[in-house]
N, C-alpha and C positions, 0 to 999 in steps of 0.2 A: 374805403368807406367804413365808417364803424357803426356800431348798432344804436349808436345816439343821433345819427343821421335823419334827419325828416326829409321824406320824399313828398314829391306830389304827383297825381296822376293828370296827364294830357290827352288830350283829344284833337283831331285834326277834321278839316270838313268832310272827309271821307269816312269818318266815323272809326277811325281805326285809334286804338289807344297805346300809349306808353308811360313810363313813369321816370322822373328823375330827380336828383337832390333838388329840395325846395328854393335854395339859395342860388341856384343857377338861373341864368335869363330863359325865358321861355323862346324856344327857337320860332324862326318865323313859319306860319302855317299851321302853328299848333297853339291851343290856348288850355290854361287848367281847367279841369271839370269840377273841382272845388273839394277834392279828396286829397288829403295830406294824412302822413302816418308813417310807421316804418316802413321798409322794404318790404317785408312781407304783407303788412295791411293793405298797402297799396295794390300790390302783387292780386292778393285775393279779391280787393274790388274791382280790379281789372277782369280777373277770372269771370266774376260774377255778372258784369256788364257788357262785355265784348262777346256776344253768342255768335255774332254773323261776322265771319272773318273775311268774307268778300268787300271790298270797298263800295262804299254806298253807291256811287256812280255805276259801277257793275250791276249791282242788285237792281238798280231802277231799271238799266237798261235791260236787263234778263226780263224784269217785270212787265215791261212795255212790248215785249216780242209775242 
């Protein structure tokens, strides 16, 4: 990958984040969150929005107890 590669941020139903080159097919179970940019811009966005590392289902289960 070179610095000219455009990346996109992906999120899954468990509210976990990832990033991949924007020209790659989005894997099953993931969807774009609308953010594209350089690798670093996407990583910075993920750092900003992904504040709860536990999967959504675990957070919900813990909140119900």
